[in-house]
PyMOL Python script that loads the backbone (N, CA, C, O; Angstrom):
from pymol import cmd

cmd.read_pdbstr("""\
ATOM      1  N   UNK A   1     -56.600 -19.237  13.144  1.00  0.00           N
ATOM      2  CA  UNK A   1     -56.574 -20.666  12.855  1.00  0.00           C
ATOM      3  C   UNK A   1     -57.461 -20.912  11.651  1.00  0.00           C
ATOM      4  O   UNK A   1     -58.611 -20.475  11.610  1.00  0.00           O
ATOM      5  N   UNK A   2     -56.923 -21.608  10.686  1.00  0.00           N
ATOM      6  CA  UNK A   2     -57.694 -21.895   9.486  1.00  0.00           C
ATOM      7  C   UNK A   2     -58.553 -23.138   9.688  1.00  0.00           C
ATOM      8  O   UNK A   2     -58.365 -23.894  10.641  1.00  0.00           O
ATOM      9  N   UNK A   3     -59.475 -23.326   8.796  1.00  0.00           N
ATOM     10  CA  UNK A   3     -60.391 -24.451   8.906  1.00  0.00           C
ATOM     11  C   UNK A   3     -59.673 -25.800   8.837  1.00  0.00           C
ATOM     12  O   UNK A   3     -59.972 -26.680   9.645  1.00  0.00           O
ATOM     13  N   UNK A   4     -58.725 -25.998   7.893  1.00  0.00           N
ATOM     14  CA  UNK A   4     -58.027 -27.277   7.852  1.00  0.00           C
ATOM     15  C   UNK A   4     -57.238 -27.572   9.151  1.00  0.00           C
ATOM     16  O   UNK A   4     -57.182 -28.719   9.592  1.00  0.00           O
ATOM     17  N   UNK A   5     -56.637 -26.542   9.750  1.00  0.00           N
ATOM     18  CA  UNK A   5     -55.896 -26.758  11.014  1.00  0.00           C
ATOM     19  C   UNK A   5     -56.874 -27.112  12.134  1.00  0.00           C
ATOM     20  O   UNK A   5     -56.588 -27.982  12.956  1.00  0.00           O
ATOM     21  N   UNK A   6     -58.004 -26.452  12.167  1.00  0.00           N
ATOM     22  CA  UNK A   6     -59.001 -26.761  13.187  1.00  0.00           C
ATOM     23  C   UNK A   6     -59.525 -28.186  13.021  1.00  0.00           C
ATOM     24  O   UNK A   6     -59.708 -28.901  14.007  1.00  0.00           O
ATOM     25  N   UNK A   7     -59.765 -28.601  11.774  1.00  0.00           N
ATOM     26  CA  UNK A   7     -60.224 -29.971  11.533  1.00  0.00           C
ATOM     27  C   UNK A   7     -59.144 -30.998  11.913  1.00  0.00           C
ATOM     28  O   UNK A   7     -59.462 -32.072  12.423  1.00  0.00           O
ATOM     29  N   UNK A   8     -57.917 -30.678  11.674  1.00  0.00           N
ATOM     30  CA  UNK A   8     -56.816 -31.584  12.050  1.00  0.00           C
ATOM     31  C   UNK A   8     -56.734 -31.718  13.563  1.00  0.00           C
ATOM     32  O   UNK A   8     -56.504 -32.808  14.086  1.00  0.00           O
ATOM     33  N   UNK A   9     -56.926 -30.586  14.272  1.00  0.00           N
ATOM     34  CA  UNK A   9     -56.902 -30.639  15.743  1.00  0.00           C
ATOM     35  C   UNK A   9     -58.050 -31.478  16.277  1.00  0.00           C
ATOM     36  O   UNK A   9     -57.874 -32.255  17.215  1.00  0.00           O
ATOM     37  N   UNK A  10     -59.234 -31.320  15.677  1.00  0.00           N
ATOM     38  CA  UNK A  10     -60.378 -32.102  16.115  1.00  0.00           C
ATOM     39  C   UNK A  10     -60.154 -33.587  15.829  1.00  0.00           C
ATOM     40  O   UNK A  10     -60.491 -34.442  16.649  1.00  0.00           O
ATOM     41  N   UNK A  11     -59.592 -33.881  14.680  1.00  0.00           N
ATOM     42  CA  UNK A  11     -59.328 -35.280  14.318  1.00  0.00           C
ATOM     43  C   UNK A  11     -58.319 -35.895  15.282  1.00  0.00           C
ATOM     44  O   UNK A  11     -58.464 -37.050  15.680  1.00  0.00           O
ATOM     45  N   UNK A  12     -57.312 -35.140  15.651  1.00  0.00           N
ATOM     46  CA  UNK A  12     -56.297 -35.662  16.573  1.00  0.00           C
ATOM     47  C   UNK A  12     -56.930 -35.917  17.948  1.00  0.00           C
ATOM     48  O   UNK A  12     -56.632 -36.924  18.589  1.00  0.00           O
ATOM     49  N   UNK A  13     -57.793 -35.018  18.397  1.00  0.00           N
ATOM     50  CA  UNK A  13     -58.478 -35.243  19.670  1.00  0.00           C
ATOM     51  C   UNK A  13     -59.375 -36.487  19.600  1.00  0.00           C
ATOM     52  O   UNK A  13     -59.498 -37.236  20.570  1.00  0.00           O
ATOM     53  N   UNK A  14     -59.987 -36.686  18.450  1.00  0.00           N
ATOM     54  CA  UNK A  14     -60.827 -37.875  18.262  1.00  0.00           C
ATOM     55  C   UNK A  14     -59.998 -39.153  18.342  1.00  0.00           C
ATOM     56  O   UNK A  14     -60.425 -40.142  18.938  1.00  0.00           O
ATOM     57  N   UNK A  15     -58.811 -39.126  17.737  1.00  0.00           N
ATOM     58  CA  UNK A  15     -57.921 -40.303  17.788  1.00  0.00           C
ATOM     59  C   UNK A  15     -57.441 -40.554  19.209  1.00  0.00           C
ATOM     60  O   UNK A  15     -57.307 -41.702  19.632  1.00  0.00           O
ATOM     61  N   UNK A  16     -57.187 -39.497  19.931  1.00  0.00           N
ATOM     62  CA  UNK A  16     -56.747 -39.646  21.324  1.00  0.00           C
ATOM     63  C   UNK A  16     -57.863 -40.231  22.168  1.00  0.00           C
ATOM     64  O   UNK A  16     -57.608 -41.080  23.023  1.00  0.00           O
ATOM     65  N   UNK A  17     -59.101 -39.792  21.943  1.00  0.00           N
ATOM     66  CA  UNK A  17     -60.241 -40.339  22.675  1.00  0.00           C
ATOM     67  C   UNK A  17     -60.441 -41.806  22.311  1.00  0.00           C
ATOM     68  O   UNK A  17     -60.748 -42.627  23.175  1.00  0.00           O
ATOM     69  N   UNK A  18     -60.269 -42.128  21.051  1.00  0.00           N
ATOM     70  CA  UNK A  18     -60.422 -43.525  20.630  1.00  0.00           C
ATOM     71  C   UNK A  18     -59.334 -44.394  21.263  1.00  0.00           C
ATOM     72  O   UNK A  18     -59.601 -45.524  21.674  1.00  0.00           O
ATOM     73  N   UNK A  19     -58.122 -43.875  21.340  1.00  0.00           N
ATOM     74  CA  UNK A  19     -57.043 -44.637  21.974  1.00  0.00           C
ATOM     75  C   UNK A  19     -57.332 -44.868  23.448  1.00  0.00           C
ATOM     76  O   UNK A  19     -57.075 -45.956  23.963  1.00  0.00           O
ATOM     77  N   UNK A  20     -57.856 -43.878  24.125  1.00  0.00           N
ATOM     78  CA  UNK A  20     -58.217 -44.046  25.547  1.00  0.00           C
ATOM     79  C   UNK A  20     -59.325 -45.064  25.687  1.00  0.00           C
ATOM     80  O   UNK A  20     -59.305 -45.883  26.606  1.00  0.00           O
ATOM     81  N   UNK A  21     -60.300 -45.022  24.781  1.00  0.00           N
ATOM     82  CA  UNK A  21     -61.391 -45.999  24.846  1.00  0.00           C
ATOM     83  C   UNK A  21     -60.877 -47.426  24.621  1.00  0.00           C
ATOM     84  O   UNK A  21     -61.353 -48.362  25.264  1.00  0.00           O
ATOM     85  N   UNK A  22     -59.935 -47.593  23.735  1.00  0.00           N
ATOM     86  CA  UNK A  22     -59.364 -48.918  23.476  1.00  0.00           C
ATOM     87  C   UNK A  22     -58.609 -49.421  24.719  1.00  0.00           C
ATOM     88  O   UNK A  22     -58.738 -50.587  25.092  1.00  0.00           O
ATOM     89  N   UNK A  23     -57.840 -48.563  25.344  1.00  0.00           N
ATOM     90  CA  UNK A  23     -57.081 -48.956  26.536  1.00  0.00           C
ATOM     91  C   UNK A  23     -58.044 -49.325  27.659  1.00  0.00           C
ATOM     92  O   UNK A  23     -57.840 -50.335  28.333  1.00  0.00           O
ATOM     93  N   UNK A  24     -59.075 -48.536  27.871  1.00  0.00           N
ATOM     94  CA  UNK A  24     -60.063 -48.858  28.905  1.00  0.00           C
ATOM     95  C   UNK A  24     -60.759 -50.162  28.590  1.00  0.00           C
ATOM     96  O   UNK A  24     -61.013 -50.943  29.506  1.00  0.00           O
ATOM     97  N   UNK A  25     -61.076 -50.432  27.350  1.00  0.00           N
ATOM     98  CA  UNK A  25     -61.706 -51.686  26.945  1.00  0.00           C
ATOM     99  C   UNK A  25     -60.806 -52.877  27.197  1.00  0.00           C
ATOM    100  O   UNK A  25     -61.270 -53.915  27.669  1.00  0.00           O
ATOM    101  N   UNK A  26     -59.536 -52.746  26.893  1.00  0.00           N
ATOM    102  CA  UNK A  26     -58.577 -53.840  27.123  1.00  0.00           C
ATOM    103  C   UNK A  26     -58.432 -54.107  28.620  1.00  0.00           C
ATOM    104  O   UNK A  26     -58.391 -55.261  29.048  1.00  0.00           O
ATOM    105  N   UNK A  27     -58.357 -53.064  29.396  1.00  0.00           N
ATOM    106  CA  UNK A  27     -58.261 -53.230  30.851  1.00  0.00           C
ATOM    107  C   UNK A  27     -59.490 -53.932  31.386  1.00  0.00           C
ATOM    108  O   UNK A  27     -59.382 -54.813  32.238  1.00  0.00           O
ATOM    109  N   UNK A  28     -60.679 -53.543  30.887  1.00  0.00           N
ATOM    110  CA  UNK A  28     -61.912 -54.184  31.333  1.00  0.00           C
ATOM    111  C   UNK A  28     -61.941 -55.652  30.936  1.00  0.00           C
ATOM    112  O   UNK A  28     -62.397 -56.494  31.711  1.00  0.00           O
ATOM    113  N   UNK A  29     -61.459 -55.971  29.735  1.00  0.00           N
ATOM    114  CA  UNK A  29     -61.424 -57.351  29.296  1.00  0.00           C
ATOM    115  C   UNK A  29     -60.468 -58.211  30.124  1.00  0.00           C
ATOM    116  O   UNK A  29     -60.672 -59.417  30.259  1.00  0.00           O
ATOM    117  N   UNK A  30     -59.441 -57.595  30.667  1.00  0.00           N
ATOM    118  CA  UNK A  30     -58.506 -58.332  31.499  1.00  0.00           C
ATOM    119  C   UNK A  30     -59.016 -58.442  32.941  1.00  0.00           C
ATOM    120  O   UNK A  30     -58.913 -59.503  33.556  1.00  0.00           O
ATOM    121  N   UNK A  31     -59.554 -57.367  33.469  1.00  0.00           N
ATOM    122  CA  UNK A  31     -59.964 -57.362  34.867  1.00  0.00           C
ATOM    123  C   UNK A  31     -61.262 -58.118  35.137  1.00  0.00           C
ATOM    124  O   UNK A  31     -61.413 -58.694  36.214  1.00  0.00           O
ATOM    125  N   UNK A  32     -62.197 -58.135  34.199  1.00  0.00           N
ATOM    126  CA  UNK A  32     -63.472 -58.810  34.415  1.00  0.00           C
ATOM    127  C   UNK A  32     -63.309 -60.284  34.723  1.00  0.00           C
ATOM    128  O   UNK A  32     -63.823 -60.744  35.743  1.00  0.00           O
ATOM    129  N   UNK A  33     -62.607 -61.056  33.878  1.00  0.00           N
ATOM    130  CA  UNK A  33     -62.433 -62.477  34.219  1.00  0.00           C
ATOM    131  C   UNK A  33     -61.636 -62.685  35.507  1.00  0.00           C
ATOM    132  O   UNK A  33     -61.895 -63.636  36.245  1.00  0.00           O
ATOM    133  N   UNK A  34     -60.671 -61.805  35.784  1.00  0.00           N
ATOM    134  CA  UNK A  34     -59.883 -61.923  36.988  1.00  0.00           C
ATOM    135  C   UNK A  34     -60.740 -61.736  38.236  1.00  0.00           C
ATOM    136  O   UNK A  34     -60.630 -62.499  39.196  1.00  0.00           O
ATOM    137  N   UNK A  35     -61.584 -60.727  38.211  1.00  0.00           N
ATOM    138  CA  UNK A  35     -62.496 -60.499  39.357  1.00  0.00           C
ATOM    139  C   UNK A  35     -63.486 -61.646  39.481  1.00  0.00           C
ATOM    140  O   UNK A  35     -63.791 -62.082  40.591  1.00  0.00           O
ATOM    141  N   UNK A  36     -63.997 -62.145  38.345  1.00  0.00           N
ATOM    142  CA  UNK A  36     -64.922 -63.275  38.323  1.00  0.00           C
ATOM    143  C   UNK A  36     -64.268 -64.510  38.947  1.00  0.00           C
ATOM    144  O   UNK A  36     -64.890 -65.210  39.746  1.00  0.00           O
ATOM    145  N   UNK A  37     -63.006 -64.773  38.575  1.00  0.00           N
ATOM    146  CA  UNK A  37     -62.262 -65.915  39.097  1.00  0.00           C
ATOM    147  C   UNK A  37     -62.044 -65.767  40.603  1.00  0.00           C
ATOM    148  O   UNK A  37     -62.253 -66.720  41.354  1.00  0.00           O
ATOM    149  N   UNK A  38     -61.627 -64.583  41.048  1.00  0.00           N
ATOM    150  CA  UNK A  38     -61.381 -64.365  42.499  1.00  0.00           C
ATOM    151  C   UNK A  38     -62.674 -64.471  43.300  1.00  0.00           C
ATOM    152  O   UNK A  38     -62.671 -64.994  44.415  1.00  0.00           O
ATOM    153  N   UNK A  39     -63.766 -63.984  42.749  1.00  0.00           N
ATOM    154  CA  UNK A  39     -65.062 -64.094  43.443  1.00  0.00           C
ATOM    155  C   UNK A  39     -65.462 -65.561  43.587  1.00  0.00           C
ATOM    156  O   UNK A  39     -65.956 -65.972  44.636  1.00  0.00           O
ATOM    157  N   UNK A  40     -65.249 -66.344  42.541  1.00  0.00           N
ATOM    158  CA  UNK A  40     -65.566 -67.774  42.619  1.00  0.00           C
ATOM    159  C   UNK A  40     -64.668 -68.479  43.621  1.00  0.00           C
ATOM    160  O   UNK A  40     -65.133 -69.331  44.378  1.00  0.00           O
ATOM    161  N   UNK A  41     -63.400 -68.136  43.633  1.00  0.00           N
ATOM    162  CA  UNK A  41     -62.449 -68.748  44.577  1.00  0.00           C
ATOM    163  C   UNK A  41     -62.864 -68.463  46.015  1.00  0.00           C
ATOM    164  O   UNK A  41     -62.868 -69.367  46.851  1.00  0.00           O
ATOM    165  N   UNK A  42     -63.210 -67.227  46.305  1.00  0.00           N
ATOM    166  CA  UNK A  42     -63.642 -66.852  47.650  1.00  0.00           C
ATOM    167  C   UNK A  42     -64.942 -67.571  48.004  1.00  0.00           C
ATOM    168  O   UNK A  42     -65.117 -68.027  49.134  1.00  0.00           O
ATOM    169  N   UNK A  43     -65.844 -67.669  47.041  1.00  0.00           N
ATOM    170  CA  UNK A  43     -67.120 -68.336  47.269  1.00  0.00           C
ATOM    171  C   UNK A  43     -66.938 -69.823  47.519  1.00  0.00           C
ATOM    172  O   UNK A  43     -67.590 -70.385  48.398  1.00  0.00           O
ATOM    173  N   UNK A  44     -66.067 -70.466  46.763  1.00  0.00           N
ATOM    174  CA  UNK A  44     -65.799 -71.898  46.961  1.00  0.00           C
ATOM    175  C   UNK A  44     -65.195 -72.131  48.334  1.00  0.00           C
ATOM    176  O   UNK A  44     -65.627 -73.033  49.051  1.00  0.00           O
ATOM    177  N   UNK A  45     -64.211 -71.339  48.710  1.00  0.00           N
ATOM    178  CA  UNK A  45     -63.542 -71.546  50.002  1.00  0.00           C
ATOM    179  C   UNK A  45     -64.464 -71.226  51.177  1.00  0.00           C
ATOM    180  O   UNK A  45     -64.259 -71.746  52.273  1.00  0.00           O
ATOM    181  N   UNK A  46     -65.455 -70.395  50.974  1.00  0.00           N
ATOM    182  CA  UNK A  46     -66.394 -70.066  52.049  1.00  0.00           C
ATOM    183  C   UNK A  46     -67.636 -70.939  52.064  1.00  0.00           C
ATOM    184  O   UNK A  46     -68.504 -70.765  52.919  1.00  0.00           O
ATOM    185  N   UNK A  47     -67.732 -71.879  51.128  1.00  0.00           N
ATOM    186  CA  UNK A  47     -68.909 -72.731  51.035  1.00  0.00           C
ATOM    187  C   UNK A  47     -68.862 -73.834  52.085  1.00  0.00           C
ATOM    188  O   UNK A  47     -67.803 -74.104  52.652  1.00  0.00           O
ATOM    189  N   UNK A  48     -70.007 -74.477  52.352  1.00  0.00           N
ATOM    190  CA  UNK A  48     -70.045 -75.545  53.356  1.00  0.00           C
ATOM    191  C   UNK A  48     -69.588 -76.892  52.816  1.00  0.00           C
ATOM    192  O   UNK A  48     -69.844 -77.910  53.459  1.00  0.00           O
ATOM    193  N   UNK A  49     -68.929 -76.945  51.675  1.00  0.00           N
ATOM    194  CA  UNK A  49     -68.442 -78.199  51.114  1.00  0.00           C
ATOM    195  C   UNK A  49     -67.321 -78.765  51.973  1.00  0.00           C
ATOM    196  O   UNK A  49     -66.702 -78.051  52.762  1.00  0.00           O
ATOM    197  N   UNK A  50     -67.069 -80.063  51.806  1.00  0.00           N
ATOM    198  CA  UNK A  50     -65.956 -80.698  52.485  1.00  0.00           C
ATOM    199  C   UNK A  50     -64.655 -80.264  51.821  1.00  0.00           C
ATOM    200  O   UNK A  50     -64.664 -79.711  50.721  1.00  0.00           O
ATOM    201  N   UNK A  51     -63.547 -80.515  52.490  1.00  0.00           N
ATOM    202  CA  UNK A  51     -62.248 -80.106  51.974  1.00  0.00           C
ATOM    203  C   UNK A  51     -61.916 -80.684  50.604  1.00  0.00           C
ATOM    204  O   UNK A  51     -61.331 -80.000  49.765  1.00  0.00           O
ATOM    205  N   UNK A  52     -62.289 -81.946  50.374  1.00  0.00           N
ATOM    206  CA  UNK A  52     -61.997 -82.581  49.094  1.00  0.00           C
ATOM    207  C   UNK A  52     -62.758 -81.947  47.949  1.00  0.00           C
ATOM    208  O   UNK A  52     -62.188 -81.740  46.878  1.00  0.00           O
ATOM    209  N   UNK A  53     -64.047 -81.627  48.146  1.00  0.00           N
ATOM    210  CA  UNK A  53     -64.839 -81.022  47.088  1.00  0.00           C
ATOM    211  C   UNK A  53     -64.393 -79.575  46.843  1.00  0.00           C
ATOM    212  O   UNK A  53     -64.424 -79.095  45.710  1.00  0.00           O
ATOM    213  N   UNK A  54     -63.976 -78.885  47.912  1.00  0.00           N
ATOM    214  CA  UNK A  54     -63.444 -77.538  47.691  1.00  0.00           C
ATOM    215  C   UNK A  54     -62.201 -77.598  46.827  1.00  0.00           C
ATOM    216  O   UNK A  54     -62.019 -76.773  45.931  1.00  0.00           O
ATOM    217  N   UNK A  55     -61.345 -78.575  47.095  1.00  0.00           N
ATOM    218  CA  UNK A  55     -60.128 -78.744  46.299  1.00  0.00           C
ATOM    219  C   UNK A  55     -60.462 -79.015  44.839  1.00  0.00           C
ATOM    220  O   UNK A  55     -59.823 -78.472  43.938  1.00  0.00           O
ATOM    221  N   UNK A  56     -61.467 -79.857  44.608  1.00  0.00           N
ATOM    222  CA  UNK A  56     -61.870 -80.163  43.229  1.00  0.00           C
ATOM    223  C   UNK A  56     -62.317 -78.906  42.504  1.00  0.00           C
ATOM    224  O   UNK A  56     -61.908 -78.667  41.368  1.00  0.00           O
ATOM    225  N   UNK A  57     -63.158 -78.095  43.151  1.00  0.00           N
ATOM    226  CA  UNK A  57     -63.655 -76.862  42.515  1.00  0.00           C
ATOM    227  C   UNK A  57     -62.538 -75.837  42.314  1.00  0.00           C
ATOM    228  O   UNK A  57     -62.526 -75.139  41.300  1.00  0.00           O
ATOM    229  N   UNK A  58     -61.604 -75.734  43.255  1.00  0.00           N
ATOM    230  CA  UNK A  58     -60.504 -74.792  43.117  1.00  0.00           C
ATOM    231  C   UNK A  58     -59.594 -75.223  41.954  1.00  0.00           C
ATOM    232  O   UNK A  58     -59.185 -74.392  41.143  1.00  0.00           O
ATOM    233  N   UNK A  59     -59.282 -76.519  41.877  1.00  0.00           N
ATOM    234  CA  UNK A  59     -58.445 -77.029  40.786  1.00  0.00           C
ATOM    235  C   UNK A  59     -59.160 -76.802  39.448  1.00  0.00           C
ATOM    236  O   UNK A  59     -58.533 -76.389  38.473  1.00  0.00           O
ATOM    237  N   UNK A  60     -60.457 -77.068  39.402  1.00  0.00           N
ATOM    238  CA  UNK A  60     -61.209 -76.876  38.170  1.00  0.00           C
ATOM    239  C   UNK A  60     -61.229 -75.390  37.762  1.00  0.00           C
ATOM    240  O   UNK A  60     -61.146 -75.067  36.577  1.00  0.00           O
ATOM    241  N   UNK A  61     -61.339 -74.500  38.743  1.00  0.00           N
ATOM    242  CA  UNK A  61     -61.313 -73.069  38.452  1.00  0.00           C
ATOM    243  C   UNK A  61     -59.950 -72.637  37.921  1.00  0.00           C
ATOM    244  O   UNK A  61     -59.875 -71.771  37.049  1.00  0.00           O
ATOM    245  N   UNK A  62     -58.866 -73.233  38.439  1.00  0.00           N
ATOM    246  CA  UNK A  62     -57.533 -72.907  37.945  1.00  0.00           C
ATOM    247  C   UNK A  62     -57.295 -73.474  36.542  1.00  0.00           C
ATOM    248  O   UNK A  62     -56.656 -72.832  35.708  1.00  0.00           O
ATOM    249  N   UNK A  63     -57.812 -74.676  36.289  1.00  0.00           N
ATOM    250  CA  UNK A  63     -57.604 -75.309  34.967  1.00  0.00           C
ATOM    251  C   UNK A  63     -58.438 -74.665  33.867  1.00  0.00           C
ATOM    252  O   UNK A  63     -58.009 -74.596  32.715  1.00  0.00           O
ATOM    253  N   UNK A  64     -59.616 -74.201  34.221  1.00  0.00           N
ATOM    254  CA  UNK A  64     -60.509 -73.538  33.248  1.00  0.00           C
ATOM    255  C   UNK A  64     -60.918 -72.193  33.865  1.00  0.00           C
ATOM    256  O   UNK A  64     -61.987 -72.098  34.467  1.00  0.00           O
ATOM    257  N   UNK A  65     -60.088 -71.158  33.724  1.00  0.00           N
ATOM    258  CA  UNK A  65     -60.287 -69.920  34.463  1.00  0.00           C
ATOM    259  C   UNK A  65     -61.600 -69.195  34.189  1.00  0.00           C
ATOM    260  O   UNK A  65     -62.037 -68.409  35.030  1.00  0.00           O
ATOM    261  N   UNK A  66     -62.241 -69.423  33.057  1.00  0.00           N
ATOM    262  CA  UNK A  66     -63.551 -68.791  32.844  1.00  0.00           C
ATOM    263  C   UNK A  66     -64.685 -69.799  33.049  1.00  0.00           C
ATOM    264  O   UNK A  66     -65.700 -69.481  33.668  1.00  0.00           O
ATOM    265  N   UNK A  67     -64.506 -71.008  32.529  1.00  0.00           N
ATOM    266  CA  UNK A  67     -65.546 -72.006  32.613  1.00  0.00           C
ATOM    267  C   UNK A  67     -65.732 -72.517  34.047  1.00  0.00           C
ATOM    268  O   UNK A  67     -66.858 -72.768  34.477  1.00  0.00           O
ATOM    269  N   UNK A  68     -64.639 -72.669  34.776  1.00  0.00           N
ATOM    270  CA  UNK A  68     -64.723 -73.158  36.158  1.00  0.00           C
ATOM    271  C   UNK A  68     -65.566 -72.261  37.049  1.00  0.00           C
ATOM    272  O   UNK A  68     -66.520 -72.736  37.665  1.00  0.00           O
ATOM    273  N   UNK A  69     -65.240 -70.979  37.133  1.00  0.00           N
ATOM    274  CA  UNK A  69     -66.069 -70.078  37.945  1.00  0.00           C
ATOM    275  C   UNK A  69     -67.512 -69.972  37.444  1.00  0.00           C
ATOM    276  O   UNK A  69     -68.446 -69.866  38.238  1.00  0.00           O
ATOM    277  N   UNK A  70     -67.681 -70.001  36.115  1.00  0.00           N
ATOM    278  CA  UNK A  70     -69.042 -69.919  35.581  1.00  0.00           C
ATOM    279  C   UNK A  70     -69.876 -71.110  36.031  1.00  0.00           C
ATOM    280  O   UNK A  70     -71.022 -70.946  36.450  1.00  0.00           O
ATOM    281  N   UNK A  71     -69.301 -72.317  35.945  1.00  0.00           N
ATOM    282  CA  UNK A  71     -70.017 -73.515  36.388  1.00  0.00           C
ATOM    283  C   UNK A  71     -70.208 -73.501  37.897  1.00  0.00           C
ATOM    284  O   UNK A  71     -71.232 -73.981  38.383  1.00  0.00           O
ATOM    285  N   UNK A  72     -69.273 -72.976  38.640  1.00  0.00           N
ATOM    286  CA  UNK A  72     -69.439 -72.873  40.088  1.00  0.00           C
ATOM    287  C   UNK A  72     -70.664 -72.030  40.415  1.00  0.00           C
ATOM    288  O   UNK A  72     -71.499 -72.436  41.224  1.00  0.00           O
ATOM    289  N   UNK A  73     -70.776 -70.865  39.798  1.00  0.00           N
ATOM    290  CA  UNK A  73     -71.890 -69.988  40.133  1.00  0.00           C
ATOM    291  C   UNK A  73     -73.211 -70.511  39.576  1.00  0.00           C
ATOM    292  O   UNK A  73     -74.262 -70.246  40.160  1.00  0.00           O
ATOM    293  N   UNK A  74     -73.188 -71.248  38.460  1.00  0.00           N
ATOM    294  CA  UNK A  74     -74.453 -71.768  37.895  1.00  0.00           C
ATOM    295  C   UNK A  74     -74.898 -73.061  38.548  1.00  0.00           C
ATOM    296  O   UNK A  74     -76.096 -73.271  38.736  1.00  0.00           O
ATOM    297  N   UNK A  75     -73.958 -73.939  38.900  1.00  0.00           N
ATOM    298  CA  UNK A  75     -74.321 -75.276  39.364  1.00  0.00           C
ATOM    299  C   UNK A  75     -73.814 -75.572  40.784  1.00  0.00           C
ATOM    300  O   UNK A  75     -74.588 -75.933  41.670  1.00  0.00           O
ATOM    301  N   UNK A  76     -72.524 -75.414  40.975  1.00  0.00           N
ATOM    302  CA  UNK A  76     -71.877 -75.846  42.207  1.00  0.00           C
ATOM    303  C   UNK A  76     -72.335 -75.126  43.435  1.00  0.00           C
ATOM    304  O   UNK A  76     -72.591 -75.753  44.463  1.00  0.00           O
ATOM    305  N   UNK A  77     -72.447 -73.821  43.357  1.00  0.00           N
ATOM    306  CA  UNK A  77     -72.814 -73.027  44.541  1.00  0.00           C
ATOM    307  C   UNK A  77     -74.213 -73.394  45.013  1.00  0.00           C
ATOM    308  O   UNK A  77     -74.455 -73.567  46.208  1.00  0.00           O
ATOM    309  N   UNK A  78     -75.125 -73.509  44.064  1.00  0.00           N
ATOM    310  CA  UNK A  78     -76.498 -73.856  44.423  1.00  0.00           C
ATOM    311  C   UNK A  78     -76.576 -75.228  45.080  1.00  0.00           C
ATOM    312  O   UNK A  78     -77.242 -75.396  46.101  1.00  0.00           O
ATOM    313  N   UNK A  79     -75.893 -76.207  44.493  1.00  0.00           N
ATOM    314  CA  UNK A  79     -75.947 -77.553  45.059  1.00  0.00           C
ATOM    315  C   UNK A  79     -75.181 -77.651  46.392  1.00  0.00           C
ATOM    316  O   UNK A  79     -75.549 -78.437  47.265  1.00  0.00           O
ATOM    317  N   UNK A  80     -74.130 -76.860  46.539  1.00  0.00           N
ATOM    318  CA  UNK A  80     -73.367 -76.879  47.807  1.00  0.00           C
ATOM    319  C   UNK A  80     -74.211 -76.351  48.946  1.00  0.00           C
ATOM    320  O   UNK A  80     -74.236 -76.940  50.027  1.00  0.00           O
ATOM    321  N   UNK A  81     -74.894 -75.261  48.721  1.00  0.00           N
ATOM    322  CA  UNK A  81     -75.705 -74.690  49.786  1.00  0.00           C
ATOM    323  C   UNK A  81     -77.017 -75.451  49.982  1.00  0.00           C
ATOM    324  O   UNK A  81     -77.556 -75.458  51.089  1.00  0.00           O
ATOM    325  N   UNK A  82     -77.541 -76.090  48.939  1.00  0.00           N
ATOM    326  CA  UNK A  82     -78.746 -76.909  49.091  1.00  0.00           C
ATOM    327  C   UNK A  82     -78.424 -78.155  49.919  1.00  0.00           C
ATOM    328  O   UNK A  82     -79.235 -78.595  50.734  1.00  0.00           O
ATOM    329  N   UNK A  83     -77.228 -78.719  49.701  1.00  0.00           N
ATOM    330  CA  UNK A  83     -76.834 -79.900  50.485  1.00  0.00           C
ATOM    331  C   UNK A  83     -76.553 -79.564  51.921  1.00  0.00           C
ATOM    332  O   UNK A  83     -76.675 -80.433  52.785  1.00  0.00           O
ATOM    333  N   UNK A  84     -76.183 -78.345  52.212  1.00  0.00           N
ATOM    334  CA  UNK A  84     -75.870 -77.936  53.603  1.00  0.00           C
ATOM    335  C   UNK A  84     -77.132 -77.783  54.421  1.00  0.00           C
ATOM    336  O   UNK A  84     -77.087 -77.921  55.644  1.00  0.00           O
ATOM    337  N   UNK A  85     -78.249 -77.506  53.790  1.00  0.00           N
ATOM    338  CA  UNK A  85     -79.486 -77.255  54.545  1.00  0.00           C
ATOM    339  C   UNK A  85     -80.420 -78.444  54.539  1.00  0.00           C
ATOM    340  O   UNK A  85     -81.568 -78.314  54.963  1.00  0.00           O
ATOM    341  N   UNK A  86     -79.973 -79.597  54.075  1.00  0.00           N
ATOM    342  CA  UNK A  86     -80.827 -80.796  54.084  1.00  0.00           C
ATOM    343  C   UNK A  86     -80.782 -81.467  55.409  1.00  0.00           C
ATOM    344  O   UNK A  86     -81.437 -82.491  55.604  1.00  0.00           O
TER     345      UNK A  86
END
""", "prot")
cmd.dss("prot")
cmd.show_as("cartoon", "prot")
cmd.util.cbc("prot")
cmd.orient("prot")
C-alpha cells in the first residue's frame, strides 16, 4: 500500500466518523426537547394542581413545546407544590 492510498483510506474513515457524529448530534437535538416535553407533561399531570390549571399548563406546553416545559420547571412546578403545602 502506497502512502497516498493509505492517506485516502484514513481520510475516508475520518469522513465516515464525521458523518456518524453528525447523525448522533441530529438525533440528540431531536430527542432532547422531546424528552424534556414528556417529562414536563408527566410532571404537570402528577402535580397537585386542580384540573383547570393542569389543562392550562398542558395546552401551554403543546403550544410552546420548548418554552412551556421550561417555564413549568422554572416557575410552575415550584408554585404548584408550594401551594399544596400551605
